[in-house]
N, C-alpha and C positions, 0 to 999 in steps of 0.2 A: 458500537462499531467493533468492539474487541471480543475475542473468543472468551468463553468461560474458562476458569482454571482447569488444568488437566495435569496428568502425571507423565513421567517418562515411560517409554515402552517397557522397561524392565520392572515397572511397578513402583519405583521410587519417586519421591516428590521432586518436582522441578524447582531448583533453587535459582532465585533471582537476586541481583544486588539491590539492596535498599539504599536509596539516595537521599541526601539532604536537598533542599530546594535549589542549591547552586550546582548540583550534579555530583558532589563529593560522595563517594561510596562510604556508608557508615555501618554496613552490616550486610547480612544475607537473610533471606526468609523464603519459605516455599511459596509457590504461586498462589495457593489458596489463601494463605495468611496475608500476602501482599494485597489481595483484593478485598479481604474481609476488613483489614485495618486501614486501608487507604494509604499505604506507603508509596512514595514516589519510586518509580522504577523506569528502566530504559526499554524502549522499543525501536524497531527499525521500519521505516517506510521507504519504498523506492518506486519511482515511476520510470519505466523504460521509454526512451524517446528516439524517434528516427533522426538521423543526423543532418538532414537538410530540409529546406522548405518544400512544400507546405508542411507545417508542424503536425506530426502524428504521434500518438502514444499508444502503448499496449496496455490494456486493462484486463483484469480477470473477472470472470463470472464465478462467484463463490460456489463452493461445493454444497450440494443439497443438505449435507449433514452438519454444516458449520453454522455459526451465528450469521444471521441475515442470509439465509440460503437463497442461492441463485440470483442475488443482486450483484451489481457491478462495482468493483473496488479497484484500488491501485494495483500495480503489477505484482508487488510482493510486500508483505508486511509480517511482523511477528515480534515476539518478546526476545530480548537478549538475555541469555542465562548468566549466572554468576561468573564473573571473570572475563566475559566476552567484551570485545571492543565493538563500537558501532559498525565498523566495516565487516565484522563477522556475520552480519545479517545477510550477506550475499547468499548464504545457504537457503534462506527463505525465498530469495529470488529464483534460485534454481529449482527448488521444489514446486513453487507455485506457478512458474512460467516456463521452465525448461531453459532459461537463459543462464549459461555458465559464465558468470561475471568475473572479470579481473578487478579485485578491490582497488587497484591503483587507478582504474578508470571511472570509479564512482565520482560523481560531481556533488559535493556536499552543499546543502542549502541551509544548514543550521539546525537548531533545536526548536521544536514546537511543543509547548506545554498544553496538555489536555487534562481537564477535570471532567469526568463523565460518570457521575454517581447514579446508581439506580437502587431499587429496593433491596437487591441481593448482592450488590457489588459496589465497592468504593474504588474507583479507578482513577489513578493519578499517574500519567505517563509523561516522561520526557522523551519525545519522539525525535530520533535522529533521522533527518529527511535527506534523501539523495535522489538525483537523477542518474540514469545510466543510458548512455548513447549506444544504440545497436541498430544494425541493418539486417540482422538475421531474419529471413522471411517467416511470417507467422506460421506457415505450413511446415517449417522445419523444426519448430519448437515442440518439445515433448514434456509437458508438465506431468507431475504425478497425478494419476487418476483419482487418488483419494484426497487430493489437496484442492483441486478446482474443478469446476464443471466445464470451463472452456476459456478461450482467450479471444479478445477483440482488438482490432486496430481502428482507432477513432481519430478523426481530424480535430485538432485542438481548437481552432477558431470557432467551429460550429458548436463544440462542447461548451466553450466559454459563453457563447450566445444563449445556449440552453440554460446555463446557470445564472445568467444576468437577470435580476429582478426587473430591470427597466426595459426588458425585451420580452414581454409576455406572449408575443406571437411565435416565438421559437418553440415549436411543439415537440420536436425530436431531431435526432442526429442520425444520418445514414452511416452505417459502419459495416465492417466485415467481421464475422464471428466464426471461429472454428471450435466446435465442442470437442472435448478430449475423445479421440478415437473416431471423430466424425469428419464431415466434409465442410468446406467453406460455405457460408450462407450470408445473404444480405439481411441485416436487421436494422430496426429503428430503435435507438436508445432514447428513452424519455426520462423525466425526473423520477418517475416511479421505479425505474430500473436501477437507480443508484443507491448505494449504501447510505443510510441517513448519517449525516456528519455535519461538522461545522462548514457551511458552504464557503465562507470566506477563506478557510484554509485550503480547500480543494482548488478554489480559483487561483490563489497565490501560487500553488505548485504548478498548475497548468500554465500560468503566465510565465513562470520560470522555464518550463519546457518549451514554450513558444520562443522565448529569447535564446535558449540554447540551440534550437533548430535553425535560428537565423544568425548564429554566430555572435550574439550579444552578451556582454557581461556588465556589471557583476550579477551574480545569481544568489539570491537569499530569500528565505521566508521569514 
């Protein structure tokens, strides 16, 4: 689910905090080393939610040059660099969705631990998960065209039905998508359109989005 290591625009290495399992910062390392050695590190996930029922969320279709090109993912996500706090991840939300978020309005859901090792990458993330309530129309959002392919507004209940293994008849979800620089279009979201991930995690975040849209608390993953 995560992007491969990269460097800053100035050519220098991207430094991340190295964490103990309890979240204590125990050092720093560049992103490539973090993934080579499997150090715990912080990332930011955020799902933008409409503020009233029926619950709807904003998802991104990933850029064609990113990992999992053109698949559908959370509104904004990314690594937190050395010294950053979890709420500093709002920069990712702005870049990937065009939502200029007030950190004070983030709704924290807690920390999700992810171990996602592959043949070329040892990935151990402590993901700080947030919801962000917004009613800015999809057509008014201007994500960076080198960050995402487009944005979608998707009803939560139908998306949960799609993810429910006990409801195999749920073949797809009708949604609205606006490609970057394009016009709104109706699309059908299927399981094959979603970034491969821990389905249980995505379901929990969507349930919390549904609760937020209906004014219910507490919220946690």
